[in-house]
Structures are given as C-alpha cells and as structure tokens.
N, C-alpha and C positions, 0 to 999 in steps of 0.2 A: 093764843096760838103764836103770836109774834114772839112773846117771851120764850116760848119752847123752842123756836127756831133759833134764837140768840143763845139760849143755853146750850142747845146742840152744837152750835158753831164754837163757843168757847170750849166746851168739852173736847171736841175733836181738835183744836188747836193745841190744847193743853196735852192731849195725848200723842200728838204729832211731835210735839217739843220734846217730850219725855222720852221718845224713842230714838232722837238723833243724837249721835256722839258730839261732845263739845269738840271746839278746834284743838285743844289740848289732847283729847283723846284720840282725835284724827291723826294728828302728826305723830304720835306716840306709836299707834299701829303702823303708819306709813314707814316709820324709821325701823320698827322691827322686821318688817316684810323686807325692807331694802337691805338690811344687813345680813337676812338670812340669804338672800339670793347672791350677795356679794361673798359671803364666806362658806356657806354650808356646802359639804360635799359628802354626801350619803354613803358613796361606795366609791373608794379611790381606785379601784380596779376598772371602772367603767369611764373614766375621764382620759382624756389624751391631751398631750402637751403640743396641741397644733393650733393653727390660727383659726380653723372651723369652730372648735370648742370654745375659744376666746370669743368670737364672734357671736356664737349662740348665747353665751353668758351675758354679753354687753346688750343684747336684744332684750333679754329677760329683765334686766334692771332698767332700761330706758324708761319705761312709764313712771318711775318714783322720782326722776330728776328732772329738774330744769334742761332746756336745751344747752345752755352754756355749761352747767356742772357735768352733764352727760359728755359733752366735748373734752372736757378736762379729764374726766375718768378714762375716756378711750386713748386720749393722747398721752396719758400717763401709764397706760396698760394696766390699771388696777385690777380688771377682771381676770387677769392671768396669774395673779399672785397665790391665790388660795389654791389653784389648780397645781401650780409648779410645788408648794408645800404639801399638798396630798399625795402627789405622784413621787416626790424625793423622799418624802418621809415615810411613805406607804402608811398614811394615816387618812382616816375620815375626820372631817371637821364639822363641829356643831356650835352655833351661838348658844351658850348656855345662860347668859344673862345680858340685858341691856337695860340701864337704868339712866333716865334722863332727867337732869336737874334744870328748871327753867332759869334762863338769864334774862331774857327780855321779851316782850310781846307787843303787837299792835294788832290792828285789825287784821292786815293782811300778811303780817310776818311773825314768825316765832324764832328764838334762838335758845338753845340748850347746850349744856356742858353734859358729857354722859361718861359712863364707866360700862366697859363691856367685858364679858369673860367669853373666850373661845375654848373650846375642849378638842384637842386632838386625842382620838382613840385609835389604837393600833390592834388590828384584828391578829397579829402575831403573837399577841400576849403581853407585849411591854406595857408598862403603867401608863395610864392617861395622862396627858398634859394639859394644864389649864393657863392659858396666856390672857393676861390682863391689859387692858388698853383704856387709855383715857381720851376722849375726843370732844369735837365741838360739831354741832350740827344746826344748820339755819333752814327755815322753811319759808316758802312764799306761796300765797294763795293766788293761782292762776284760775283762768276760766274753767279748767277741767277739775279744779280742785287743788289740794294742797301738793306741793312739789318740793324736794329738797334742793336747795340752791347752794349749799356748802356743806362738805362733810370732810372732816380731818380726823384721822385717829393715828396718823404718824407712820402709817404702813407697817402697821404692827406685826405682820407676818413676814415681812421681808427676810429678817435675820433667821427665820425657821426654814427658808428653802434648803440650805445645804448644812442646818445644824446636825451635830453628832449626836 
C-alpha cells in the first residue's frame, strides 16, 4: 500500500511538471502579449489622439513590465506611438511575427535579441506595409512571475507617423 502511495505521488509530480511551461516558454508568451498590447490597433477609426487613450493603453501594458521599465515607457510616451501611426496613416496595426533568440539566462533573468514584423493594413485599399524591427528584451522573475525589465526596438514606428 505504501508503494502505491509513492507511485501515485511520483506520477502526480510528473504530470504536474509536464503541464507547466518552461521559463523560456513563459517569457516568450509574455513578450508576445506585451508587443500586441504595445502595437496592435484593430480599428484605427476607434482610437483617439488624446491623453485618455494613451493612459488606457499604458494601464493595459503595465502588468507585463517591472515598475522601473514601466516608468521608462510612460516617461518616453511609448504607448502613444502606435496610436499616432494608426490615426495619421489611417491604418490598422498587427504584430505579424515575433522571433526571440536567446542571449543569456540565469535562474531569475533572461535576455533575448528579437526580430519583429508589424503589418499596417489600410482599409481604403492601399497595399499593406510590413515594417521589420530588431530589438533586445530582458526579463526578470519577480514574486508575481516573469516581467519585462528592458525592451528596446529603436522606436520602430516613429518614422511612420507622418510618412507619405
């Protein structure tokens, strides 16, 4: 009977471990969610170029970042860039691809280089435009789980705000 209990405990532990994503899988999923919140605009006609829109977008991205990186994002007004591009270009924005390449890792930190493709689609019939970016992203494990501690993609959309 004791052996059966041990066997069941081992089986339960193995099953639990199989279902839990690895740290690499966790940070990749986190990066994808954060980039979608940062860049995606499903319908440019429903966004406004006002402080309330930017504040709402900032609040939606806050859970993905450390407090320090979140302050950097808000101080640099990062969350307003995609909104301005969507409004001025009359375009919807989608994250089409995000590929992370590991640089370094430790128990509670991870660093990656990444490539990203953003697609601007124009409901007026203009051909879509794909914008490629290269970036670097770092993660740190906090008590609530993984958070982004640094993200840099060179403000890839800034030049698109008033592009012809």
